[in-house]
N, C-alpha and C positions, 0 to 999 in steps of 0.2 A: 845328309848331313856328314864329313869325315871323321874318324879319330879324332885325329889331329884338332880338328875343331872344335870335339867334346873336350878335348883335354884344356883344351884356350879357355874356353869358358869357367868349366871348373876352375884352373888358377882363379880368374875375376871373383868367383863365388869364395875360394881362400881367402880372395883381399880383403872380403867383405865381411868374411866372419873373423878376425880379428881374434881367433884362440889359439892356442901353446897347451897342447898337452899331451904328457909323456905315455909312451903304449907299453906296457910290457906283458910280455906271455907270463902266465902265472900257474904255478904247481898247484893240486891237491894231494888226493889221498895216496896211500902209498902205488895203484897201479893205474891211479887216476889222473888224467893231467889236465889240465884247460890252455887250449892254444888260442891264442888272442885273445881279444877283449874286447866288450861291447861298450855299445857309449859312443852317440856323435851329434854333432852340433852345426847347422847350419851349412854342410857339404849337402848338396845334391847330385844322383847321379842319374847321367839319363838312361831313356827307354831303350831295350835291345840291344847294350852290352854288357858283354863280362868285365868283372873288373879282379882282379888278386891283391893278397898283401906278402914281399917276402918277408916281411916280419914274421908272418906268423907261421911258422915251420915246425914240422911233425920231427921231436928229437928221435935220439937215436933210438936204434932195439924198433920204430915202430910199432904195428898195434891196430886198432879198426876205431873209427870212429862213430860214437853213439849217439850225438847230436849233433846242432847246431843251436845257437842263440844269436837274436839283435833284440836289442832293444830299439822297442818300438814307442814313438806316442801317436797319442788321435790323427795327427795328416797324414800318417802312413796306412787309414783304416784302407783295407781292399785291395792296398798295394800288391803284387804279387813278386815273387823272387825265387831262384833256385839256386842252395847252396853249392858249391862243387869243389872238390877236393882234385887240387893242380901237380901236375908233375912236369919239373923240368926236363924242356928241350932241344934246351941254347939258343941262352941270349936271352932276348923274350918273349919267348917260344912256350909254351905248357901246354900239357897233353892232359885233357879231361880223365881223372882213372875214378871217378864216384862223384853222387851227386842223388840229391834228396828228392827231384822231381819238382816242378812249381808247388809253392807252398803260398797260402795267402794268409797277410798280416789281419790281426784283428785291432792294433792301434793301442791296446794294452797292454807298457809296460813291458819286462820281460819278456821274449816272446824263445821257446823253445820247439825243437821239431828233432824227432825220431830219426836213428840213421843208421846202418851197417854200411860200413867203407876200409878195407880194410888198405891201410897205406905205410908208405917205409919211409925213415929219415930222407928227411928235403925234401917231399913232399906239401906243396903248402896251400891254406884256405884264399875262399875267393867267391863270389856268385856272379849271378846274372837276374838283371831284372828286367821283369816285361811291362813295368811304366814307369815313369820317372818316380826316384824312391829320395826321400827327404831322409835328411840327418844320416845318413848312409855312411857317411865320417866323420873323421874329425880332422884337424890340423894338427900334427906332430912333426916335431924336431927328429930329424930321423924315421919320418914314414918309411912305410915300403910298400903304399902304392902302386900299381902297376895296371893300365888302362888303355883305353883308346884301340880302337882294329881300324883298319881300311874302311869299313862298310858297319852298318849295323847285322845284326845275326839274329837269326832265332835260337830258341834255347840252345846251344850246346848239347852234344851226344859223348857218352864214356868214348874215350880214344879219338875224340876230336881236339885238333891242335890248334889251339887260337895263337897268334902272334900278335901281341900286345905290339904299344908303339910310343908310349911315354911313361913317364915315373913321376911323382910328386908326392913332396914333405906331409903327406897325409896316410890315416890310416883306416882299415874298413871296421865298422860297427858289427861285427863278427866276431862268434868264438865258437867252439869246438869243443867236445869232451873227448877224448881220447882213454882207451883203455890198452893198455901195455902188455907186450909179448913177457913172457918171463924167460931170464936169461941165466938162472941157476936155479939147481933143485933146491934151494935153500928157500930160495923165494914161493916154493913150492910147499914147504912146511910149516907147522906150527899153525895151521889155519889160511894159511897164504894162498891157497889153491885157487879161493874161488876168487879174488882180485882179476885173474888174469885171462887171457881169450890165449887161441891159435892162431895162426895166420889169416886163417879163413871168419876169424871175426867169433869163433865157435868157444863156450863155456866149458871150462873142464870138467868132467865129472864127480871125481877125487884128488887126492895128492897123487897116488898113483898116477893117476892120466896125467898128470901135468908133469909130475916127474921123469914119465917116457916121454913127453914131450921134448922137452929140455936131454934129454940122456942120445935121443937120437937125430938132435939137432933140428927138430923141424918137423922131421918125416914120419913119425907116428900124432895125428892130428887127435884135436880133443875130440872125445867120444860125446860131449854133448849131456845135458842134464836132462 
């Protein structure tokens, strides 16, 4: 089955879904940002294919993804996927820069899986499905879905480049929690330092540790807690 065929079948599923839900990345606490949005209905993703979403973008400053989430349903029980962090490599080509490894869904509501993936501005979210995945996405005006490859693939590894073949007005049922880097000394002060990590995703030990990281342009990494 070619990637084009997958996309063509997905188009038919979208037409049948008859849904129109907007998708907006949301922010949360001072240094924790939610990228993407969970929730999906009526869209089925085929097995052994990777998918990405160009609307789910790491903001300026980068940071570390500490978890991924998927809004599950009973029909998803036992299904497996691998959450991916993808870096633009020109056109519809993206390189895998991080992943959770294959996880198994219970099918019980919002499911969250831990991660520790340093990312930079412009990276996007995606996932690879081991089996067919129901409610993997939703129809959305301006959706950022990219998918379809020339052939089915095994779970992509870090450093692998995926050549996607098309896009659709769909957004993935996926979000990630991003812990950001401090960009000023003031962010480290007044109890702010525990909210940040260094470029390796390591938490700061104290205020001075955080200030040193900023003052040296990231050359002095966090000492850890």
